[in-house]
Backbone as JSON, one array per atom type, in Angstrom:
{
  "sequence": "XXXXXXXXXXXXXXXXXXXXXXXXXXXXXXXXXXXXXXXXXXXXXXXXXXXXXXXXXXXXXXXXXXXXXXXXXXXXXXXXXXXXXXXXXXXXXXXXXXXXXXXXXXXXXXXXXXXXXXXXXXXXXXXXXXXXXXXXXXXXXXXXXXXXXXXXXXXXXXXXXXXXXXXXXXXXXXXXXXXXXXXXXXXXXXXXXXXXXXXXXXXXXXXXXXXXXXXXXXXXXXXXXXXXXXXXXXXXXXXXXXXXXXXXXXXXXXXXXXXXXXXXXXXXXXX",
  "N": [[24.47, 8.42, 12.63], [23.11, 11.2, 14.06], [21.17, 14.21, 13.54], [20.79, 17.57, 14.77], [18.68, 19.69, 13.48], [18.22, 20.18, 10.51], [19.29, 21.86, 8.75], [21.53, 22.33, 10.11], [22.25, 19.5, 9.29], [22.75, 19.65, 6.55], [24.97, 21.18, 6.55], [27.13, 19.82, 7.8], [26.95, 18.23, 5.56], [27.58, 19.29, 3.15], [30.41, 20.23, 3.79], [31.91, 18.21, 3.96], [31.51, 17.83, 1.36], [32.96, 19.07, 0.12], [35.6, 18.77, 0.43], [36.19, 16.7, 0.03], [36.35, 17.02, -2.81], [33.66, 17.86, -4.99], [30.41, 19.52, -5.83], [27.82, 19.86, -4.7], [24.01, 19.49, -4.78], [20.04, 20.4, -4.17], [17.94, 18.09, -4.45], [15.6, 16.43, -4.1], [12.45, 17.43, -1.95], [10.14, 16.34, 0.54], [7.26, 16.47, 2.18], [5.29, 16.62, 4.98], [1.86, 15.89, 4.76], [-0.51, 18.04, 4.36], [1.15, 19.81, 5.66], [3.78, 22.24, 6.07], [5.38, 21.14, 6.37], [9.2, 19.71, 6.67], [10.37, 16.58, 5.98], [12.2, 14.83, 4.99], [14.87, 15.06, 2.8], [16.58, 15.14, -0.04], [20.03, 15.76, -1.2], [22.39, 15.76, -4.24], [24.91, 15.16, -6.31], [26.06, 17.51, -8.36], [27.04, 16.59, -10.46], [24.9, 14.91, -11.37], [22.41, 13.03, -12.89], [21.14, 13.5, -16.96], [21.46, 16.06, -19.21], [18.15, 18.02, -20.26], [18.73, 17.82, -23.91], [16.48, 17.8, -25.64], [15.51, 20.24, -26.22], [17.4, 21.95, -26.97], [17.61, 21.29, -30.22], [17.09, 22.88, -32.38], [17.61, 25.39, -31.21], [20.49, 27.99, -32.2], [23.88, 27.27, -31.67], [26.54, 29.14, -30.12], [28.69, 28.27, -29.31], [30.19, 25.72, -27.96], [29.48, 24.61, -25.09], [29.99, 21.64, -24.31], [28.6, 19.24, -21.72], [27.53, 19.18, -18.2], [26.14, 17.73, -16.3], [26.52, 14.11, -15.59], [25.25, 11.9, -15.07], [26.19, 10.67, -12.33], [25.72, 8.84, -9.7], [26.33, 9.59, -6.64], [25.13, 10.25, -3.75], [22.82, 11.79, -0.95], [20.6, 11.33, 1.17], [18.19, 12.76, 3.77], [16.62, 12.02, 6.71], [13.96, 12.67, 9.14], [13.39, 12.1, 12.44], [10.62, 11.1, 14.64], [11.12, 11.79, 16.84], [12.29, 14.32, 15.96], [14.34, 14.85, 15.76], [17.24, 14.8, 13.54], [18.29, 12.46, 10.57], [21.13, 10.13, 8.96], [19.15, 8.77, 5.9], [20.26, 7.11, 3.7], [23.1, 6.73, 1.79], [25.38, 7.45, -0.49], [28.76, 7.48, -1.82], [30.1, 6.8, -4.44], [31.18, 7.76, -7.1], [31.24, 9.23, -10.49], [33.12, 10.56, -12.11], [35.68, 12.82, -12.18], [36.94, 14.44, -9.59], [37.22, 17.7, -8.27], [40.53, 19.72, -7.98], [42.0, 20.57, -4.62], [42.51, 23.43, -4.87], [40.77, 24.32, -6.94], [38.63, 23.86, -6.06], [37.19, 25.85, -4.58], [35.54, 26.97, -6.22], [33.17, 25.6, -8.13], [29.75, 25.42, -7.31], [28.02, 25.01, -5.21], [29.82, 25.41, -3.28], [30.48, 28.4, -2.94], [29.9, 31.74, -2.0], [28.63, 34.61, -1.18], [29.37, 36.64, 1.31], [27.61, 38.27, 4.17], [29.36, 40.35, 5.04], [31.27, 40.93, 3.07], [28.68, 41.71, 1.0], [28.46, 44.46, 2.35], [30.71, 45.58, 1.74], [30.47, 45.34, -1.0], [28.7, 47.07, -1.64], [29.76, 49.64, -1.1], [31.95, 49.8, -2.05], [31.11, 49.63, -4.78], [29.42, 51.97, -4.68], [31.29, 54.12, -4.6], [32.3, 53.74, -7.39], [33.97, 51.67, -7.83], [35.13, 49.21, -9.88], [33.3, 45.62, -11.09], [35.76, 43.97, -11.18], [37.62, 44.55, -9.72], [36.42, 45.3, -7.15], [36.9, 42.36, -6.48], [39.62, 42.4, -6.67], [40.57, 43.17, -4.33], [39.05, 41.93, -2.3], [40.29, 39.29, -2.61], [42.66, 39.99, -1.87], [42.43, 40.62, 0.65], [41.52, 38.02, 2.07], [43.58, 36.68, 1.55], [44.13, 35.44, -0.56], [42.68, 34.21, -3.8], [41.21, 32.14, -3.83], [40.58, 32.06, -1.39], [38.74, 33.86, -1.16], [36.04, 33.18, -1.21], [33.75, 32.94, -3.59], [33.02, 34.35, -6.86], [34.49, 36.09, -9.49], [31.42, 36.79, -10.93], [29.86, 35.7, -9.05], [29.88, 38.33, -7.68], [28.91, 39.98, -9.74], [26.07, 39.34, -10.49], [25.3, 39.88, -7.78], [25.21, 42.52, -7.75], [23.82, 42.97, -9.91], [21.3, 42.17, -8.86], [20.82, 44.22, -6.83], [20.41, 46.25, -8.34], [18.29, 45.48, -9.51], [16.6, 45.75, -7.45], [16.36, 47.77, -6.79], [15.71, 49.59, -8.91], [12.55, 50.4, -8.79], [12.57, 52.14, -6.83], [15.12, 54.11, -7.15], [14.56, 56.91, -7.5], [12.64, 58.15, -5.41], [14.42, 57.3, -3.95], [16.56, 59.63, -4.58], [14.75, 61.76, -4.13], [13.93, 61.64, -1.52], [16.5, 61.88, -0.04], [17.15, 64.53, -0.67], [15.21, 65.46, 0.71], [16.02, 65.1, 3.28], [17.94, 66.76, 3.39], [16.97, 69.23, 3.46], [15.32, 69.36, 5.95], [17.97, 68.97, 7.64], [19.56, 71.55, 7.1], [17.71, 73.84, 6.02], [17.95, 76.32, 4.33], [18.53, 74.69, 2.26], [17.73, 74.45, -1.38], [15.22, 73.0, -3.3], [13.47, 71.0, -5.77], [10.65, 69.42, -7.6], [8.92, 67.23, -10.22], [6.28, 65.2, -10.89], [5.41, 62.9, -13.49], [2.02, 61.58, -14.89], [2.26, 58.87, -14.33], [3.45, 59.02, -11.82], [5.99, 59.26, -12.67], [9.42, 60.31, -12.28], [10.14, 62.95, -13.52], [10.78, 66.33, -13.38], [13.77, 67.85, -12.13], [15.17, 70.12, -10.16], [17.71, 71.93, -7.93], [19.68, 73.68, -5.43], [22.11, 73.8, -2.84], [22.7, 75.31, 0.2], [25.68, 76.6, 0.18], [25.86, 77.44, -2.96], [23.78, 79.02, -3.12], [24.6, 81.47, -1.98], [26.58, 81.86, -3.37], [25.94, 82.58, -6.16], [24.7, 84.58, -5.36], [26.91, 86.54, -5.02], [28.14, 86.47, -7.74], [26.43, 86.24, -9.7], [26.37, 87.41, -11.99], [27.16, 86.96, -14.82], [25.85, 83.95, -16.31], [26.38, 80.56, -17.33], [24.41, 78.3, -19.21], [23.96, 74.94, -20.23], [22.95, 71.95, -21.3], [23.7, 68.24, -21.2], [22.91, 65.5, -22.48], [21.64, 62.45, -22.6], [23.72, 61.15, -20.8], [23.89, 59.48, -18.89], [22.18, 56.13, -17.26], [19.64, 56.72, -17.13], [18.83, 58.26, -19.5], [18.32, 60.84, -19.0], [17.97, 64.69, -19.35], [20.82, 66.49, -18.49], [21.16, 69.56, -16.59], [23.37, 71.95, -15.78], [24.11, 74.81, -14.05], [26.16, 77.35, -14.63], [28.99, 79.22, -13.17], [31.39, 82.2, -12.66], [34.04, 82.45, -10.71], [35.25, 85.43, -8.79], [38.18, 85.36, -8.79], [38.3, 83.63, -12.06], [37.79, 80.84, -11.56], [35.51, 78.45, -12.32], [32.12, 78.33, -11.06], [29.51, 76.27, -9.55], [26.25, 77.07, -10.08], [23.93, 75.77, -9.41], [21.7, 72.98, -9.9], [20.07, 70.93, -12.9], [17.78, 68.24, -14.03], [15.84, 67.04, -16.35], [13.38, 66.01, -18.33], [13.19, 65.71, -20.97], [13.78, 68.31, -23.61], [12.21, 70.34, -24.21], [9.94, 73.11, -24.58], [8.53, 73.44, -22.38], [9.83, 71.84, -20.76], [12.12, 73.41, -19.99], [10.97, 76.23, -18.89], [9.6, 75.43, -16.86], [12.22, 74.68, -15.15], [13.24, 77.54, -15.74], [11.78, 78.77, -14.04], [12.21, 77.92, -11.14]],
  "CA": [[24.4, 9.65, 12.92], [21.78, 12.36, 13.57], [21.52, 16.13, 13.68], [19.23, 18.36, 15.97], [18.3, 20.13, 12.46], [18.04, 20.1, 8.89], [20.35, 23.0, 7.98], [23.11, 21.72, 10.02], [22.72, 18.33, 8.48], [22.78, 19.77, 5.0], [25.82, 22.37, 6.46], [27.7, 19.07, 7.52], [27.55, 17.58, 4.44], [28.44, 20.2, 2.39], [31.88, 20.82, 4.26], [32.23, 17.23, 3.82], [32.04, 17.47, 0.33], [34.18, 20.64, -0.58], [37.07, 18.51, 0.92], [36.13, 15.72, -1.51], [36.12, 17.58, -4.52], [32.82, 17.77, -5.6], [29.63, 19.74, -5.54], [26.04, 19.05, -4.41], [22.17, 20.64, -5.35], [18.93, 19.97, -4.13], [17.29, 16.87, -5.79], [13.91, 16.86, -3.59], [12.21, 18.18, -0.45], [9.19, 15.38, 1.0], [6.7, 17.65, 3.34], [4.51, 16.11, 5.87], [0.72, 15.51, 4.1], [-1.5, 19.07, 4.86], [1.67, 20.94, 6.53], [4.96, 22.67, 5.33], [6.9, 20.62, 7.8], [9.43, 18.44, 6.09], [10.75, 15.1, 6.69], [12.76, 14.1, 3.87], [15.65, 15.99, 1.94], [17.74, 14.43, -1.02], [21.31, 16.3, -2.19], [23.0, 14.93, -4.83], [25.93, 15.58, -6.95], [26.04, 18.75, -8.74], [26.67, 15.95, -12.38], [23.87, 13.59, -11.08], [21.47, 13.2, -14.07], [21.49, 14.04, -17.4], [20.83, 17.38, -19.03], [17.64, 17.36, -21.4], [19.02, 18.12, -24.95], [15.92, 18.41, -26.61], [14.83, 21.38, -26.02], [18.45, 22.52, -28.23], [18.05, 20.84, -31.07], [16.69, 24.14, -33.05], [19.09, 26.67, -31.14], [21.63, 27.7, -32.76], [24.9, 27.39, -30.96], [27.9, 29.7, -30.87], [30.03, 27.5, -28.52], [29.67, 24.33, -27.18], [29.96, 24.43, -23.98], [29.5, 20.96, -23.31], [27.42, 18.79, -20.57], [28.01, 19.24, -16.91], [26.39, 16.27, -16.04], [27.07, 12.75, -16.92], [24.89, 10.69, -14.46], [26.49, 10.44, -11.39], [24.9, 8.87, -8.72], [26.48, 10.09, -5.9], [23.97, 11.37, -3.47], [22.72, 11.61, 0.53], [19.53, 11.34, 2.17], [18.33, 13.25, 5.79], [14.96, 11.84, 6.99], [13.42, 12.97, 9.88], [12.83, 11.19, 12.86], [9.57, 11.13, 15.53], [11.3, 12.78, 17.9], [12.77, 15.67, 15.32], [16.27, 14.62, 15.04], [17.58, 13.85, 11.47], [19.47, 11.04, 10.46], [21.57, 10.01, 7.47], [18.74, 8.11, 5.67], [20.63, 6.82, 2.45], [24.34, 7.48, 1.38], [26.14, 6.96, -2.22], [29.42, 8.12, -2.21], [30.98, 6.34, -5.52], [31.69, 9.05, -8.59], [32.29, 8.25, -12.63], [33.72, 11.78, -13.37], [37.24, 13.16, -11.99], [36.81, 15.21, -8.77], [37.89, 18.54, -8.37], [41.38, 19.82, -6.39], [41.68, 21.44, -3.6], [42.59, 24.73, -5.54], [39.67, 24.58, -7.97], [37.17, 23.0, -5.27], [36.21, 27.24, -4.29], [34.84, 27.47, -7.82], [32.21, 25.05, -7.33], [28.64, 26.05, -7.09], [27.58, 24.79, -3.77], [30.42, 26.07, -2.07], [30.42, 30.25, -3.29], [28.74, 32.79, -1.1], [28.73, 36.25, -0.83], [28.44, 36.54, 2.84], [27.5, 40.16, 4.57], [30.55, 41.52, 5.08], [31.25, 41.2, 1.39], [27.69, 42.53, 0.34], [28.57, 45.67, 2.77], [32.18, 45.8, 1.35], [30.57, 45.38, -2.51], [27.8, 47.74, -1.8], [30.92, 50.61, -0.43], [32.65, 50.01, -3.58], [30.2, 50.36, -6.06], [28.76, 54.0, -4.18], [32.57, 54.72, -5.0], [32.4, 53.26, -8.73], [34.83, 50.54, -8.24], [34.07, 47.98, -10.68], [33.62, 43.75, -10.28], [37.18, 43.17, -11.37], [38.66, 45.73, -8.98], [36.6, 44.91, -5.86], [37.61, 41.23, -6.45], [41.04, 41.88, -6.32], [40.35, 43.91, -2.85], [38.66, 40.88, -1.36], [40.93, 38.31, -2.59], [43.65, 40.62, -1.33], [41.93, 40.51, 2.48], [41.41, 37.28, 2.35], [44.77, 35.78, 1.5], [44.15, 34.49, -1.98], [41.57, 34.2, -4.79], [40.52, 30.57, -3.65], [40.09, 32.19, 0.06], [37.52, 35.04, -0.86], [34.92, 32.16, -1.08], [33.06, 33.9, -4.07], [34.28, 34.4, -7.91], [33.61, 37.99, -9.93], [30.58, 36.51, -11.45], [28.94, 36.14, -7.83], [30.0, 39.47, -7.36], [28.17, 41.14, -10.66], [25.45, 39.04, -10.15], [25.05, 40.32, -6.79], [25.25, 43.58, -8.29], [22.61, 42.83, -10.48], [20.08, 41.64, -7.68], [20.91, 45.14, -6.43], [20.14, 46.93, -9.36], [16.83, 44.94, -9.92], [15.57, 45.32, -6.38], [16.5, 49.35, -6.29], [15.17, 50.02, -10.04], [11.96, 51.41, -9.0], [12.48, 53.01, -5.28], [15.8, 54.94, -7.02], [13.78, 58.26, -8.1], [12.16, 58.0, -4.37], [15.22, 57.74, -2.69], [16.98, 60.56, -4.51], [13.67, 62.37, -3.48], [14.37, 61.29, -0.01], [17.56, 62.39, 0.39], [16.6, 65.8, -0.42], [14.1, 66.21, 2.3], [17.12, 65.03, 4.85], [19.33, 67.55, 3.37], [16.57, 70.37, 4.44], [15.64, 69.05, 7.4], [19.06, 69.43, 8.46], [19.46, 72.83, 6.36], [16.85, 74.53, 5.61], [18.78, 77.33, 2.69], [18.88, 73.76, 1.09], [16.51, 74.24, -2.1], [15.08, 71.57, -4.54], [11.61, 71.21, -7.04], [10.76, 68.43, -8.72], [7.61, 66.9, -10.68], [6.14, 63.47, -11.8], [3.89, 62.36, -14.17], [1.02, 61.27, -14.03], [2.19, 57.12, -13.6], [4.6, 59.1, -10.51], [7.7, 58.92, -12.77], [10.42, 61.81, -11.96], [10.71, 63.74, -14.69], [11.93, 67.13, -13.19], [14.11, 67.95, -10.65], [16.22, 71.18, -9.71], [18.07, 71.68, -6.76], [21.26, 74.51, -4.99], [22.49, 74.46, -1.98], [23.29, 76.98, 0.6], [26.74, 77.57, -0.74], [25.09, 77.4, -3.93], [22.96, 79.84, -3.08], [25.75, 82.83, -2.09], [27.73, 82.17, -4.83], [24.78, 83.08, -7.28], [24.13, 86.25, -4.95], [27.69, 87.18, -5.38], [28.84, 86.01, -9.03], [25.3, 85.96, -10.29], [26.15, 88.48, -13.06], [27.24, 85.96, -15.91], [25.68, 82.64, -16.16], [26.2, 79.6, -18.31], [24.03, 77.35, -19.23], [24.36, 73.84, -20.95], [22.65, 70.76, -21.61], [24.23, 67.22, -21.41], [22.42, 65.0, -23.26], [22.23, 60.85, -22.54], [25.07, 60.51, -19.9], [23.38, 58.84, -17.44], [21.6, 55.31, -17.52], [18.56, 56.9, -17.01], [18.83, 59.27, -20.36], [17.54, 62.01, -18.52], [18.93, 65.48, -19.52], [21.28, 67.07, -17.01], [21.21, 70.83, -17.1], [24.06, 72.59, -14.54], [24.43, 76.49, -14.37], [27.72, 77.73, -14.38], [28.98, 81.02, -13.3], [32.22, 82.21, -12.81], [33.62, 83.76, -9.72], [36.47, 86.71, -8.68], [39.56, 83.77, -9.01], [38.25, 82.89, -12.8], [36.97, 79.81, -12.01], [34.09, 77.94, -12.98], [31.42, 77.66, -9.96], [28.01, 75.69, -10.06], [24.92, 78.08, -9.38], [22.56, 75.27, -9.29], [21.84, 71.59, -10.92], [18.53, 70.42, -12.73], [16.89, 67.25, -14.27], [14.68, 67.78, -16.86], [13.19, 64.29, -19.4], [13.67, 66.44, -22.48], [14.77, 69.43, -24.48], [11.09, 70.8, -25.04], [10.14, 74.23, -24.34], [7.8, 73.47, -21.49], [11.01, 71.42, -19.3], [13.24, 75.24, -19.92], [10.19, 76.5, -18.67], [9.33, 75.06, -15.67], [13.29, 74.7, -14.71], [13.78, 78.73, -15.2], [10.51, 79.53, -12.79], [12.46, 77.51, -9.7]],
  "C": [[23.41, 11.0, 12.61], [22.4, 13.77, 14.15], [20.49, 16.58, 13.86], [18.24, 19.33, 14.89], [19.09, 20.11, 11.11], [18.94, 21.04, 8.2], [22.01, 22.58, 8.94], [23.29, 20.36, 9.28], [23.52, 18.83, 7.09], [24.2, 20.2, 5.18], [27.54, 21.39, 6.91], [28.3, 18.62, 6.2], [28.22, 18.13, 3.04], [30.06, 20.43, 2.61], [31.91, 19.48, 4.09], [32.98, 16.69, 1.84], [32.55, 18.28, -0.55], [35.16, 19.57, 0.1], [37.09, 17.05, 0.35], [35.9, 16.02, -2.64], [34.84, 17.5, -4.97], [31.32, 19.06, -4.96], [28.32, 19.3, -5.3], [24.93, 20.42, -4.52], [21.17, 19.85, -4.62], [17.98, 19.18, -4.68], [15.58, 16.9, -5.48], [13.35, 16.8, -2.22], [10.53, 17.43, 0.19], [8.3, 16.42, 2.37], [5.36, 16.48, 3.86], [3.18, 16.39, 5.16], [-0.28, 16.79, 5.38], [-0.78, 20.16, 5.73], [2.6, 21.38, 5.53], [6.18, 22.13, 5.94], [7.66, 19.68, 7.03], [10.21, 17.68, 6.14], [11.69, 14.26, 5.52], [13.49, 15.1, 2.77], [16.7, 14.92, 1.32], [19.17, 15.32, -1.38], [22.53, 15.25, -2.7], [23.99, 15.19, -5.39], [25.78, 16.6, -7.89], [26.22, 17.9, -10.69], [25.87, 14.61, -12.28], [22.96, 14.13, -12.41], [22.21, 13.37, -15.6], [21.1, 15.2, -17.88], [20.02, 16.9, -20.63], [18.02, 18.87, -22.91], [17.67, 18.27, -25.84], [15.09, 19.66, -27.77], [16.15, 22.9, -27.44], [18.56, 22.44, -29.18], [17.72, 22.18, -32.83], [17.2, 25.54, -32.3], [20.19, 26.47, -32.18], [23.01, 28.08, -31.78], [26.28, 27.93, -31.28], [28.96, 29.31, -29.94], [29.49, 26.42, -27.71], [30.15, 24.32, -25.92], [30.12, 23.23, -23.14], [28.77, 20.19, -22.15], [28.36, 18.64, -19.62], [27.49, 18.01, -15.99], [26.0, 15.13, -16.76], [26.03, 11.96, -16.08], [25.47, 10.18, -13.34], [25.42, 9.96, -10.05], [25.38, 9.07, -7.2], [24.67, 10.76, -4.93], [23.65, 10.93, -1.5], [20.9, 11.9, 1.01], [19.52, 10.96, 3.51], [17.03, 12.39, 6.05], [14.57, 12.31, 8.83], [13.01, 12.77, 10.95], [11.5, 11.63, 13.69], [9.99, 12.01, 16.8], [11.87, 14.07, 17.39], [13.54, 16.03, 15.44], [16.25, 14.21, 13.68], [18.59, 13.14, 11.42], [19.49, 10.56, 8.98], [20.28, 8.95, 7.14], [19.38, 6.79, 4.53], [21.92, 7.61, 2.03], [24.96, 6.33, 0.55], [27.33, 7.81, -1.99], [30.61, 7.59, -3.65], [30.44, 7.21, -7.05], [32.34, 8.64, -9.8], [32.62, 9.82, -13.11], [34.98, 12.18, -12.52], [36.64, 14.05, -11.2], [37.8, 16.66, -8.49], [39.05, 18.69, -7.5], [41.27, 20.61, -5.56], [41.95, 23.17, -4.04], [41.73, 25.1, -6.52], [38.11, 24.28, -7.65], [36.01, 24.86, -4.81], [34.92, 27.68, -5.71], [33.76, 26.63, -8.04], [30.93, 26.05, -7.06], [28.08, 26.35, -5.4], [28.65, 25.45, -2.39], [30.93, 27.81, -2.2], [29.22, 30.75, -2.72], [29.17, 34.07, -0.8], [28.54, 36.88, 0.67], [28.41, 38.31, 3.18], [28.49, 40.95, 4.51], [30.54, 41.74, 4.07], [29.83, 41.86, 0.91], [27.86, 44.38, 0.94], [29.68, 45.88, 1.95], [31.71, 46.5, 0.16], [29.5, 46.84, -2.51], [28.53, 49.47, -1.51], [31.37, 50.62, -1.89], [32.08, 49.96, -4.64], [29.52, 51.9, -5.61], [30.24, 54.32, -4.99], [32.82, 54.42, -6.18], [33.73, 52.3, -8.5], [34.34, 49.47, -8.81], [34.54, 46.83, -9.83], [35.02, 43.37, -10.33], [37.65, 43.89, -10.17], [38.14, 44.94, -7.51], [37.0, 43.27, -5.61], [38.94, 41.11, -6.17], [41.33, 42.14, -4.95], [39.95, 42.53, -2.09], [39.57, 40.02, -1.25], [42.44, 38.66, -1.57], [43.51, 40.68, 0.51], [41.69, 39.74, 2.96], [42.51, 36.17, 2.28], [44.91, 35.43, 0.77], [42.98, 34.42, -2.7], [40.56, 33.45, -3.88], [40.43, 30.9, -1.96], [38.6, 33.32, -0.17], [36.16, 34.21, -0.26], [33.55, 32.5, -2.44], [33.82, 33.67, -5.4], [33.62, 35.8, -8.28], [32.62, 37.62, -10.34], [29.47, 36.3, -10.37], [28.42, 37.34, -7.18], [29.19, 40.72, -8.49], [26.85, 40.94, -10.37], [24.4, 39.35, -8.59], [24.73, 42.28, -7.02], [23.71, 43.81, -9.06], [21.5, 42.94, -9.69], [19.76, 43.14, -7.41], [20.29, 46.6, -6.93], [18.49, 46.98, -9.24], [15.95, 45.53, -8.72], [15.15, 47.21, -6.34], [15.66, 50.41, -7.47], [13.22, 50.64, -10.12], [11.64, 51.93, -7.68], [14.17, 53.97, -5.57], [15.5, 56.49, -7.03], [13.11, 58.69, -6.44], [13.16, 58.05, -3.04], [15.85, 59.05, -3.28], [16.25, 61.42, -4.11], [14.26, 62.6, -1.63], [15.61, 61.96, 0.66], [17.66, 64.12, 0.78], [15.83, 66.47, 0.61], [14.94, 65.75, 3.1], [17.65, 65.88, 4.64], [18.11, 68.76, 3.73], [15.68, 70.4, 5.4], [16.86, 69.43, 8.33], [19.68, 70.67, 7.88], [18.26, 73.54, 5.99], [17.06, 75.37, 4.64], [18.61, 76.35, 1.79], [17.53, 73.92, 0.1], [16.09, 73.05, -2.61], [13.44, 71.75, -4.49], [11.63, 70.44, -7.54], [8.96, 68.14, -9.06], [7.41, 65.66, -11.24], [5.17, 64.01, -12.43], [2.66, 61.91, -13.91], [0.88, 59.12, -13.72], [4.0, 57.5, -12.19], [6.06, 58.61, -10.5], [7.94, 60.63, -12.21], [10.76, 62.75, -13.05], [11.78, 65.85, -14.85], [12.56, 67.79, -12.13], [15.02, 69.52, -10.68], [16.57, 71.59, -8.61], [19.83, 73.04, -6.2], [20.96, 74.85, -3.35], [22.77, 75.88, -1.01], [24.43, 77.65, -0.28], [26.34, 78.06, -2.3], [24.58, 78.87, -4.15], [23.72, 81.19, -3.06], [26.45, 82.69, -2.89], [27.26, 82.91, -5.95], [24.59, 84.93, -6.36], [25.37, 87.09, -5.02], [28.23, 87.31, -6.97], [27.34, 85.71, -9.79], [25.52, 86.77, -11.97], [26.09, 87.86, -14.17], [26.63, 84.83, -15.91], [25.34, 81.9, -17.3], [25.64, 78.8, -18.36], [23.67, 76.23, -20.51], [23.59, 72.53, -20.46], [23.13, 69.88, -22.11], [23.38, 66.54, -21.69], [22.41, 63.37, -22.86], [23.25, 60.32, -22.0], [25.11, 59.77, -19.29], [22.48, 57.4, -17.84], [19.96, 55.5, -17.6], [17.61, 57.68, -18.64], [18.02, 60.41, -20.25], [18.69, 63.38, -18.8], [19.64, 66.25, -18.69], [21.53, 68.64, -17.35], [21.84, 71.64, -16.06], [23.71, 73.92, -15.05], [25.86, 77.03, -13.64], [27.93, 79.75, -14.23], [31.09, 81.06, -12.98], [33.12, 83.19, -11.68], [35.25, 84.38, -9.83], [37.79, 86.34, -8.94], [39.2, 83.32, -10.58], [38.16, 82.17, -12.95], [35.79, 79.64, -12.02], [33.0, 77.59, -11.63], [30.35, 77.47, -10.72], [27.32, 76.75, -9.09], [23.74, 77.12, -9.54], [22.17, 73.7, -10.37], [19.72, 71.5, -11.19], [18.69, 69.02, -13.64], [16.73, 67.08, -14.88], [14.58, 65.57, -17.69], [13.51, 64.89, -20.96], [13.45, 67.69, -22.84], [13.05, 70.34, -24.55], [10.89, 72.24, -24.04], [9.44, 74.4, -22.7], [8.65, 72.47, -20.42], [11.11, 72.99, -19.12], [12.59, 75.68, -19.13], [9.71, 76.52, -17.06], [11.07, 74.95, -14.9], [13.43, 76.63, -14.75], [13.18, 79.16, -14.38], [11.12, 79.19, -11.74], [13.61, 77.9, -9.64]]
}
């Protein structure tokens, strides 16, 4: 059996092992000398080999999870021919462990994937403060069952954590960029900000057109109170609140501060 590409060969084998009830992982990859051209790839059963327990002797175990690898010898090797085709060079389908049932195959790591469409939905749900558990339930309802989602709740949590880590150093810049876009669309939108010597956001104040009009009409009495450590950035949230002619509380502007020192309040009140 020959394949045009390595991806095609691996995809074929992964589909095969899914029906077989076991997972796989990459074991070794060989490159041609002096280049990055792959000419051999070996995939083995996820239970191949044995876990190295020498590192765990001095560790205190809270829970004994058992050993996943049991020395299974099932494997497949693909070799690239001179004409660029990939063929099966070695194949062993002998397993020494119990295979997964069709209802549990989707839980094996090599058969789980968060698709692009699912990532888009997860991002949308995260913006709406929908948790991972609720997101998983919605995806299961949309797919026709948890076994048809293609990933687990842990995969969703890992994806969210990855996105959070990637955005960690850019979220403040995205925050400021969104305000700049608002100013471009509406010059009446006002905001000011300040960064420290490390270019980290320390102070910010903003007020849109509606808030500024409300202040012109109902700015006789302004309530100012700060809330501390109510967000993941441990910044001070400083809202300005007023009362309209219906005795309803209205926003007259918002600010965030790095601390409650006099210098921070002076910066805010002068903006």
